[in-house]
N, C-alpha and C positions, 0 to 999 in steps of 0.2 A: 239442578239439585234435588233431592227426595225433600218431600214436605211431610210435615206432621201436625198432628190434632193434638193438644192437651186439653184435658178436661180435669179441673182440682176443684177441691173445698177445702176452707179453712177450718183450723178449729174454734172450739169457743174460745179457747183463750187468745187465739190471733184475732179475731173478731173483737173481743173488747179492748185489744190493744187499739186496734183502728179507730176504735169510737173515743178512747182516751186520748190517742195522738193520731188524726188522718194522717196518711201518708201516700205517697206514690210508689208503687211496687213495680211499675212496667220498666223504668230506666235499670233496676238492677236487674232484671230478667234480659234485656235488651243487650245489655253489656257482657254478661255470661255467654247468651248465645253467638255474640261477634267474636269472642275469644274462643269457642268453638269451632270457628269459621263458617257460620250460618249467618241469619238474617229473621228477625222477627217481622213477620206480615201483618199480624194482627193480636191485639189482646183486649179482651173485653170480658167486663163484669157481669153476672147474669142472675137471674132470678130461677129459682129451680132445684134439680138435683146438685148442681154444680155452682161454685160461685165465681170461676173463672174459666174461660173458653178463650185459647189461643192457636193461632197459628205460625210454624216456624220452618223455615229451610235449614239443613244441616248437610254435611258432608256426606253424611253415613247414619247407620243405626246406631254405631258406637257413640258418635257425638250426640245424638239423640237421648240415649240410656245416660250419658255423662250429666247431661243436663238434669235429668229425672233425678239423679245422685245428688246433685249440687243443690238444687230447689229442695229437696226432701230433708237434706241433712238437719237443716233448724229444727225440724219436728214441729213447725206452724199449720201444715196440710195434715188433714183427716183423710184425704182420698186424692190419688194423682193417677190419671191414665194417660199414655201415650199410643196415639194410633196413626200408624202410617198411612198418608194419604196417596192414591195414585191419580195420576192427570188421566182425562179421558183418552188420550193416544196410549197412555201406560194398559189400560184396560182393555182395549181394542187389541193391543198384542196380545193379551193374557187370553182373551176369546180366541184369535189364532193359534194359539199353542194349544188351546182345548180343544180345538175343531179336530175332530176325528178320534179324539179318546174317549174310552168306555170305561165305566166303573159301575160293578155289581153293587146295588143296595144289600145288606145283610138279610137272610133267608130266615124261615122258621123252619123247625123239623117236622 
């Protein structure tokens, strides 16, 4: 099953809500991923550019997009990025497909 990386950040209003009412957000995300036929592999809070980094499996890109739509709909996130991950085996397969192909770079006049 394809794997996906989520990088997300909360709005200042969401952060204020966490401070005034501490709460676990993982259970809700886990339930949605499961309803979409997938599995949440990891969910971590972090310091830096993003507040959350998560990895999940989903049947396809449509399910991954549905997750993005569902968790963004409430408006508590200021950013959300989904990245499709490739296994080492998939990357080797891509290299094999690229082998022997050529592409010319743009040229100046």
